[in-house]
N, C-alpha and C positions, 0 to 999 in steps of 0.2 A: 511596660513589662519586659523582660528577657526571656526567651524561650528557655526549656533547660537543655543541657549540652546535646544531650541525648537526641533530642528531636534537634536542635539546630544543624548537630553533626548528620541527622538521615535526610534532613532537604538539601542538604549541600551535596550528599551523593547523590542525591536523585537528578539535581540541577546540573551535574559532573558529567553523569551517567546521558542525560539527553546532552550534554554539547559533545559528547563523543561520537552518540546515534547518527546524530543529523545533518553531517557532512555525505552520510551512503543513503540517506531518502531524496527523490527526485523527484518532480510531479511529471505526469504521464496528460498529457493533452492526445485525443483523438478528434479524428472526422471520419462519418459516416456516411454512406451516399445518402442522398434524398428518394424520400417515399413518398411519391404521387400517391393523395388520398384520395382523388373525386376522379374516375374513369374517366368523367367528360374531360376531363382537362389534362388526359396524359399526353399532350404535346409540349405542356409548360410544365418544367422542371420544378419541384421544390426546391428549399434551400437545404444546404447540405446539414446533418444534424452534428452539434458538435458537444462533447465533456470530457471528465477530467476523472482523474484518480491518480490516486497514489503508486509509489515503488520501491524499490532499493535495491541496491548495487549487489552481487552476491559473486564478482568475477571484477578484479579489477581492469581488465580490458574491456569493460563494456557490456557486461552480463546483467541482466535485471530482473527483477523479480513483480510481476504486479498479480493481480487478480485477472481472467480470463472473463469475465463479462465486460472489464473495462478495456479490452482493445478488441473485442469481439464485433466483426463486421467495422471491424475501418479500412477507410482505404489510405489514411494518413496517419501516422503517430509522430509524436513532437516528445522530445523528452527537454525537461529542460534541470541541469545540475545543480546541487547547491551552491556553487559558487557563481551558477548564473548563464552561464554556458548551455546553447540548445543543440540538440542533434536530431535526425529522422533516426525515429527507428522501427525497428521489424522485426514481425513476430517469427521467435525460432522455435518455437515449442508450447503447445497448450493441452493443458486436459482439463476439459468443460467436467468433469465427475469430481474434482475437486478444487475448482474456480481458480484453476493456478495459470499463469502463462511466464514464457521469458522472451524478453526484448533485446535485441543485440542493438549498441550503439556503435558506429565504426571511428575512426579518429581518436581515441584514447586511451590513455596508460594510466596507470599507477592511481586509480580512483579508489577514493577510499569503499569499502566494505564490509558485510554483515554476513555474519558467518550463522547459519542454521545450527539450531542447538535440540536436542531429543525432547520434541513434545509430550512423549510416554509419561518424562520425569518432572515437568511442572504437575505442582501440587494445587488444589482447591485451595484456598486465602495465599496465596502468594503475590506480593504486588508486583504489578505489569504497567508500561507504558506502551502507549498506544501513538504511534508517530503517522503525520500524514498530509494533507495537503485540502483540508476539508474546505468548503463553502469559496475556494480558489484561494485559503487565503496557505498564506506558506509557513510551513515549516512550522507545524505545531502539533505540541506534546500534551496527552490528557494520561492521566493516572487514576489505579484502581486496580483491582486483584481477580484473580483467580475465581470467579462464582460457582463455574463448575464445568464437568468436562467427562466424557466418557459417552454421553449418551446422544446416538445418534439424530439427526435433525429428518424428519420422515420427507422432508420435500430434497433431501439433497442425496447423493449415489446410497445406496446400502453397501454397508462396510465400514464406514468413515463416521469416524469420529470427531467433537467439534471444540472447540475450547470458548468457556463462554465467560465473558469480561462484565463491569460496571464501567471501565472506562471508555469517555466517551467517545462516540465510533459514529461518526456523522457523513452527509453526502460529500465524495469527495476522498476519503480517506480510504477507501476501496483500493488495498494492493500495499497498503503500507503494513508494515512490520511491529505484529504485536511482540512486547520483549519483556520478559522477564528478570529480576537481576542478577 
């Protein structure tokens, strides 16, 4: 069976879009100080806690957006670019109310980047791609639609609306972009 030409073209356009977006996607690895669980064992430090998330370049000289919870309380941040290079990162801004953070890496220039769009213009039913590094896998892309928007979540800061999607978002996707067409 061959796909109808319209469907084949749509499939090609989605893959082309993913190819254009992925170079600006980064993997963010963090280490947090150890937490001693047992008061009787306070002389023995525990192991540092490690976790990871995603992010994306928004300025060619190394400014990266991720989620604030990805880098929260980190004493070490490493950013891996799509070309495999690794850099130490430093949090230069964070807003916990909307769960966003800015991380800066030094010694880079002319990085591929993504631009922010106006989320107020996104419509329910639009196709979206979610990019990230879930479960430590590199450069994943999932496809879905905008399922709902405009309704604030009770667990978040008052006055902020959210975009709900059915695109797969898994542990490690945090900080990665959600992109409409």
